[in-house]
N, C-alpha and C positions, 0 to 999 in steps of 0.2 A: 118459864119454859125457856125463854132464851137466856137467862141466866145460868141455867143448870147446863146447857149445852155448851156454854162458855167455860163453865168449870170442867165439865167433863173433857173438853178440848184440852185446856190447861194441865189436866192430870194426864192426859195421854202423852203430850209434849215432855212433860217433866218425867213420865218414866221411859220415853224415848231416850232421852238425853243421859238419864242415868245409867242405862244398859249401854249406851255409846261409851261411855267412861269408865263401866265396869271391863268391856271388852278390852279397850285402849290398855287398861292397868294390867288386864290378864297375859298381853302379847309382851308387853315390856318385863313383866317377871319371868316369862319364859323362854326369853332370847337368850342365844349363847354369850359369855362374857367374852370379849375378846379384848386382849391387852397387846400393846404395842412391844416388838422384838425388842430383846435387851442385848446389846453386844457384848459377846463372850469377852472377857477380861485377857489383855496381851500379857503372857506369862513369857519372861526372856527364857532362852534353853539353857543358860548358864546357870541360872539362879537354883541353889540347892544340888548342882550337879557336879561331878569331878571328871575331869577330861581322862579317857581312857590312853594309856600309855600305848605307844605304836611298837609292836613287837615284830622285829625283823627275822626274817627266816634265818635257821640257824648255820647255812652255809654260805648264805650271802656275803658279798664282799662290801664291807661298809667303806664311807668315804674316808672315815680316818684311817683304815688299814690301806686305801688306795694312795693315800700319801705318804704314810709314814711306815707302812708295811708291819704295822703294830700286831703282835701274835703268829706272824710266820714263821716258818720253819725253814732250816737251812739244809741244802744237800750240798755235799763236797764230794768230788771225784779227785782223789789226789792223784791219780794214775795219769789223767789228762789233764790235770793241774790249774782246776776251777772250782768254784762255789756260787751256788744260786740259791736265791730265797723263793717259799711259794707259799699260798694261804695253806693253813693247817687242814684244810678240807678235801684238799687236792690229793691226788696219788701219785708218787714217784715210782716208776720202773726202770731200775738202772741196768735191767738186761741181766742175764744168766751167763752170757758168753758173747764171743765176737764172731762174727761173721768171717769167711776166709779172705785174707789179705786186710782185713780191718786190725788196726793198731790199738784202737780204744772203742769202748763197747759203747752203744748208743742208749742216751737216757732219753726217758720222756716223761712229761709231767702232764697227766690226764686231769682235765678240768671237772670240778662236781660243784654246781652252783643252780639253784632255782632259775637264776637269769639267763642261764646258759643250758637250754633242753636237751641240744644235741649234741653228739659226739665231738670233742674238741679236746686238743691236747698241742703241748709244746715239745718238738723234737730237738734235742741238742746232740749234735755230731762232731767230733774233733776229728779232723783230717790231717795227717803229716803233709807238709810242703817242704819238701828237701831242697828243691830246686829254688825255694824263695819266689814264688812266680806272682807277678801282680793280679790283681783284682779280675781283671778281663781275662787273660789267660786261664787263670783258677774257673770262673765260670763257665768258659768253655768246655774247659778239661771235664768238669761235674756234669754238664750238659750231655756231652757225648757218653758218659760213664752209665749216665741214668737213660738215654733215650736211643742209645745204640746208632747215632748217627750225628753228624758236627752240626755246630749251632747255624743257622743261615742268617741271623742278624748279627749286626756288632754288637756285642755286650755292652759297649760303654753308652748306647742309646737307651737301654733298658734298666738303668742303675740310679738310685736315689742315695744320697749320701744321709748319714745319720751318725750319732754318736753312741757308743756302747763301752761301759769301764773306762771312759775318758778318752777312748779312742775312735779315729773314723772308721764306721762300718758302712756295709752297701746293704740297700734293700732293693730286692728284685723280684719279679713275676714271672719271668720266664723259664725257670726251670720246672721241670715236670712234675708230677705227683697230685695226691689229693692235698693241695695246699693252696691257700690264698697268695704267700708271699714267701720268700725265704730273707734270711738276715747273714750275713757274712762278714767276719772281723777275721783280718790275718795280721797274725802276730808271731813272732819267734819262730819262721819254718813251721807254723800251723795254722789252721783254718777253723775256727771255732763257729759251726754252721747251725743256725736257728730254724724253724720251720713252723708256721703254724698250720697243723692237722686237721681234717675234718673226715666227716664219712666219705666213701666213696660214692662217685655220682657228680654230674655237674650242679653244684652248690658253692654257695660263699658262707664264710664264716659270719655270725651276728656280730654287729658292733661291740656288744659286750664281751666276745670273747677275743675280739682284736684289741680291746683296750687292756683287758688282763693280761694279755701275752707282753705288750709293751709295759705294763707296770713289773711284772715277773724280769722281764729282760733288763730293767733300771738296776735290779740289784746282783747281776751277773760281775762277777769278780773273777781276775787270773790271779793265781797263787802268787807267783814272785813278785807281783806288783804292788802287794799290800804292805 
């Protein structure tokens, strides 16, 4: 009897062991397979690719044009006796006539460039100077003609010397008008008067407009000096 009891106990323990082993095996087989993440390969952005060309706006002033004035056009006023060059995309208006008392017509060069979104132009006016006045007296005369009253400060205090066409010219901001500044060159009893003109109102021309103004001014030539 005792031996049969031990046999029954052993069989029971064996069955319990087999059951536990079976459960463990099933749990391992049904568990999800988890793999370690693999780092993505690093691919150079330049491999198998070509750099796209940089396309400049059609009317932009390139660096080469700013230095060599390549591709620029030439405007000549034989009556006033000068020539000047300008970017081909800009528009020149030589005027259809003269105002009363004017000997020469006024020429304007209107700027057209994506870098200069506001209205900007270079105004060129040639005025006779029969009395061969000096720069200070001429500034005072122009100021009074434009403003209707005498200049209240010394013109010499508001002048900055520069070079135009190989000669001494003068830059000033005291003359009235929708301008940032004026440049005057006195030669052979004439005054060559340049101004950077913008829209009406209290505004200032953008740096790009000022830069191209002086680049154009560099090309100015007086006919009988060539």
